[in-house]
Structures are given as C-alpha cells and as structure tokens.
C-alpha positions, 0 to 999 in steps of 0.5 A: 614284575608280575604279581597275583592280583586277587579278585575283582567284582563287577556289579551288573545291576539288579537281576530281579526284584524278589523277596527277602534275603534269607541271610540278612533280611534285606528286601529288594533286588538281587544283583548279577555280579561277575567275579574274576581273578587277575594278575597285575603288573605294578597295580595295572591289571594285565590278565583276567581269568577265572570268570564266575557269575553269581546272583547276590544280595548287595548287602551281605553277598548271600547268593548263588553261583551260576553256571552254563545256561543260567548265566544267560538267563540271569543276564536276561533277567537283568535286562528285564528288570531294567525294562520293567523299571523303565515301564517298557514291560508289564508287571505280569511279563516281569513276574513270569521272568522273575519266577525262575530266579526265585526257584534258583534261590530256593524261595 
C-alpha cells in the first residue's frame, strides 16, 4: 500500500555567518536545506522527488529558495563556512564568499 508521505527537510548546516534575520531578528548563520517530497510504503520512504533547495533561518524558517547555479554556490558557501570555522581560510576570504548570500537575501 503506497501513500503520500509529505515533505522532508534536510539541514546541510550553516551556509554563511551573516547578519540578522529580517523576520525574527536572530543573529547568526542561515542554513542550507533540501526540501523533498516523498511517497511511503508502511512508513518507509520509497520514492523521493521534487527536490528544492533553500537558504533558511533555522529559527523561523525565513529564507529564499535557490535555483540553478545558486544551489551550487550555496553548497560552496556551506563548505567555506565549515573551512572558516575550522581556521582553514582567512576572514577576508570568507567575507568575499559571504557577500553573494547577503545580496541574495536582500541585506
């Protein structure tokens, strides 16, 4: 018996440490997330489809959906954030990477 499963959200971690969320006022990183629809068979996901990517505030889920090349760019930002947090890239290099996301979110 197949039934509609709804949506799944996977958090890929911080995409960048940028300013304040315009909806809830939270300071801190926006996260790269994948939203997928799925069908289940007895509570086991059988088919996933309709993948969408977004950069979202983890508190209030305000964010922006990403399309095309922006998805790869956000994935690059998530990797850059991890590298910056680990001390593998400088603040200047990280700031250059983050400017794109700030422009995308309208900051």
